[in-house]
N, C-alpha and C positions, 0 to 999 in steps of 0.2 A: 670724800672724803671725803661723792664727795670724798675727799679724803675723808672727807667726811670720815677707826677702824677707824679716810678715809677718805671708813671710814677711813678716805679714805678715804671720803672717801674717803682717797685714798686713801681711809682710809684709811688701820691699821694696821697702814702702809704695810705692816708685818703682821695685819692683819691682822683696816681688820677693827695694814691692815688691821684694823684693822683694826693692814693687818692686821694684813694680818688682821689685823688683826685684828672688836672681840669680839659681849659679849659678853658665879664669876667671883663671889666673894666669901663663901661659906665653905665651913669644913666638909660638907656633903658634896662640894662640887670641886673636886681636885683639879681637874683641868683648868677650870676657870681661875683658880688661885694661881696656876702654873702659867698661864698665858698672860705675861705681865705688861706687854707694851701698850700703851694708851693709843698709839697709833693704830697698832694692829686691832685693838679693841673697837676703835671707832670705825675703821673700815669693815671689819668683820661684824660689828654689831649693826652697822648699816644694812648689811645683805646677807649675811648669814645669822647675824644677831646672837650669836654664841648662846642660844637658850635652850637649856636641856631640863629634864626633870632633876629633882632633887636625889633620886635613887641612882642614877648613872650619868648625870649631866655634868658638863665641864665647859669652862670658857674665859676672858680679860677684857677705848678705851677702842679712831685714828683709829679702822676702823674700822668694838668688834663682835672663830666662826666656827672639831667641834660637833661632832654629830653623834646622836643617840644610835641605839641598836637599829632602829628602824631606818634611819639614814644610811647607815652602814650596808643594810640590805638593799636599799636602792642602788647605792654605788656599787655593790657586789653583782646586782643583777645586770646593771648596764655595762659591766666589764666582763660578764659571764660569757665564755666562749672565746674571748678576745685575749691572747697571750701577748702581753707586752713586757719585753724584757727590762730590767732594772726599774721596776715601777717605783720604788721608794724614790730613786734620783730623779725619775721623770716627773713624779708628782711633786716633789719638793721644788724643781726647777719652774714647773707650771705656777706654783703658789707664789714663788718669790717673784717672778715676771709679772703676774697679774696684780700683785700687791703694790709693787714699785711703780708699775705703769699707771695704774689708777691715779695715784697722787701726782705724777709727772704730767699726765695729760690735762688734769684738772689745773695745774699749775700754767700749762701752756695755754688753756683756753682763757684763764683769767689775766694773765700777765702778757703773753706773747701777742694774743689777740687783742688784748686790753677790753675783755668783754666785762661790762659792768652791771651785769644781772645775775648775781650769784645764786639768788634764790630761784630765778627761772631756771639755772642750770641744775640745781638740785632737783627742781619740780619734774625736768624732763628726764633726768636719770631714774627718778623713782618710777616714772610712767613706764620706761623700758623695762624695769623689772617686773612691773605688774603684768605687762603684755606677754612677756616671757613666761613667767611662771604660770599665769594663767592658761596659756596655750599648752605648756607641758602637763599641766593637771587636766585639762580638757582631753588631751591625747592619751591620757593614762600613764603617762612617763613617771610622774611624781603624783603624791597624794597630799592633798591639803585639806584643812578643816574648812567648813563653811562658815562664812562670815556672819554670825547671828548678832542681833541688837545686843543681847547679853554680854557677848564676848567683846563687842565694841565698847560698850560702857565700862567695862572692867579694864580695858586696854588704854583708852584715851589718855590718862595722865601720863602714862609712859610715852605714848605717841607725841605729846606736846614737848616733852624733854628731848625726844628723839629728833624732831624736826629742828628745835633750838640748836642741838648739838651739830646737826649738819650744816645749818645757815651760818653760825659763827664759824665754823671750819672753812667754809667757803670764803667768807670775808677774811679772815686771818691769812689764809694761803695766798690772796690776792696781794697782801702788802708785805708779807714776810717770806724770806727764802726758804726752800724746802728743808734744808739742814737745820736751821734754827726752829721751824715748825716742829721737827722730830724731837729735838732736844727739849723744847717748852712743854711738849706734850708729856714728857716724863713727870712734870708737876702733877698730872692727874692721878698718878699712882700715890703720891703724897696725900692728896685730898682724899682718896679712896681708903687708904689705911687709916687715916684719922677718922673718917666716917664709920668704918668698920669697927673701930675701938669703941667709940661712943654709942652707935646705934646697936651693934650686934655684940658688944662685949668680946670682940676677938682681939687676942694679943699676938704681936709678932716678936720674933726673937731679935737679938741685937744686930745680926748680919742684915736683916731686912732694913732695920732702922738706919744702919750705917749706909746701906746702898741708897736710901731714900734722901739722906743728908747729902750724898754725893751728887744726887740728880738736882738738888736744890742749888747747891754750889755752882754746878755746871750751867743751869739756867740762868742764874744772876751773873756770873762771869761771861757768859755767852752774849747776854743782852747789853752788858757795859762795852764790850768789845766788838758789838755788831756795828760794821761801817754802814749798813744799809738799815739802821734802826728806824722804826716807823711806830709811833706812839699809838696811832689808831689800829695797827695790824696787832700789836702786842695786847692792847685792850680786848680786842676780839678773841685773842688766843687765851688770855686768861679766863674770859667768860666760857670759852669752849671747854677748858679744862674742868671748870665747876659743873657745867652741864654734863660732861662725859662722866665725871664721877658719880653725880646724881643719877644719871641713867642706870649706871650699874648697880647703885645701891637701891634704887626703886624698883629695879627689875627683880630683885629677889623677893620682894613683898607680893608683887603682882602676879609672877609665874604659877604660884599654887592655885590661887583664885581663879586665874585665867583657865587653867586645865580643868577646874571643876564644871565650867560652864560650856565646855565642848562636848560634842556627841560621843568622842572616843575616849574622853578623859585625859587627853595628851595633845601636846602642841609640838609637831615636828619643826624641823628647820624652814622648809619650804612654807609652811603655814605661817611661820613668823615673818618671812620674807613678804609675803602676800599682805598679811594682815597691817605690818609697819608701814609698808610702802603705799598701800590703798588709802589708809587713814590719812597719809601725810597729804595726798593730793588735794583735798579741799583746803587744808590748812596752808598749803603752799600756794595756792591761787589767793587766798586771802593775803597772805604775806606780800605778794607780788604787787597787788593794788596798794597795800599799806605803805611799802617802801618805794612806791611811784616807779616801779620797773616797766610799767605799762608804757608810760611816754618814751622811756629809753628804747624798748623794744620796737616800738612803732617807727622809731627814726633811725637806728643802727642799721648799716648797710651790711652788717655781718650775717644777718639772718637771709641774706639774698645769696650767700655765697655757699654753693653746695658743699665745698670742702669743710667749711665750718660746720655744716650739719652732720658731715661724716665723721669728723672728729668728736663732736658732741654725742653722737650715737654710739661711737666707739667707746666712750666713758661709761656710758650706761651699760654696755656689755661687760666691760672690764669690772665694773662694780659686782655684777653678778657672777662674774668668773672667779671673784675672790671666795664667794661662797661655796661654789663647787670645787675648787681646787683645794681650799683649806680642809674640806671634808674628806677628799681623796688622799691628802697628804696625811691627815690624821690616822687615816685608815690603814694605810701603808706602813707608818712608822709608829708613832705614839706620842703622848703628851710631852714628855721629855725633849725629844728631838724637835718637835713642833715649836715649843717655847723658845729653844736656843736659837733655832735657825731664824725665828721671827725676830730676835733681838739682834742677831748678827746682820740680818737682811737690812737694817737701817743704815749700817755703815755704806754699802754701795749706793743705797738711796740717797743719802746725803752728799756724796761725792758726785754722783751723776746731777743732782739738783744744782750745785754749785758750778759744775763745768757746762751743763746745757744751757743754763740761764745767765752765764757769765757774771756771777755774784761777786762783788769786791769783797775781799776778805783780807785778814791779817794772820800773822803767825798766832798771835794771842786768841783771836776769835776761832781760827782752826783748832787750836789745842783745846778750847773750851768745848767746842763740838765734839771733837774726838773723845774727850773726857767724859761728856754726857753720854756718849754712845756706849762707852765701856762700862758706865754706871749702870745702864740699862741691862747690859749682859750680866753684870754682878747681881743685879736685883733679881734677874730671872732664876739664876742658879741659887740665890738665897731663898727664894720662894719654894723652888723645888726641893732643897734641902730640908726647909721648914715642914713642908708637908710630908716628906718621907719619914721625918722624925715623929710627927704627930700620929 
């Protein structure tokens, strides 16, 4: 989510993900305003990056994904001639499964396997994404912009934040249970809203601020009642919230400039996947060395287990799957359905995280988690209503 949207990876978990989710913050980007889950934003932003042009683009930051007309044409072409019944339902299930699976698989790798090289895991997942998108581009399945030096120079500041977002997400997920990560990521919405107000002079109505207040209450109460509280994990998660919000806010300033230095004058989703993940590789290698993960990797027996490599490779495919399924789901339904499903998707993800990893919990902590999830749904609805009124 990673949860990194994920982000996701995992994770946007609702991508994004993301999920989900994501990917975001101005009046000209209605979908971005509507996709409210930070998990979705993180996952989705990791692999579909929720980056669209100001004319028709939309996105939400866990981990996040959201296609423009060009993306929709690609999807339409891919499915042309293939009649699939109940496409909205099928695409929704595919999106939910991929976004939830991304975070759960990352948690499994970091906790169940006790893998202590989160940066290397992020690096490997990004490498998988680069290989797949490059192959699809070579085969002519998708279209990507060439990576010129001018584009790289413009995009580097965003990429530094992007890598920091993914790394802190990995570290926090190792120490904190999935349900609390999901709730704590709601704090990203608060930071983003404040950043919008001061940087872009954007004002939100009372419903949005009420939802943000409920998110803060649920995060604080959840931390106080967390039986598996880990100060290191919470520190990494707080850093992740600030980096995810910074990624979303910085993205707005860089997107227009980046489009101006491309040959086509635009940056589609697949170009974003290739650009962000390719630039993250040298920085990821540098961080693996700085954090001394090289010694651990040379000694751990996990890298000699074929099953471990299989699961790790699966996590890379799941990250990219969030990008494709989120575009498909958006194409089959719309921004409103996408946003609400993404928020509701966090509920089964949290329950699954508690049950699968045998997380010790109490009635008070479970209540705080559920309260935080409902606050996320309330926030999504408030943002949708605010956008419709404007």
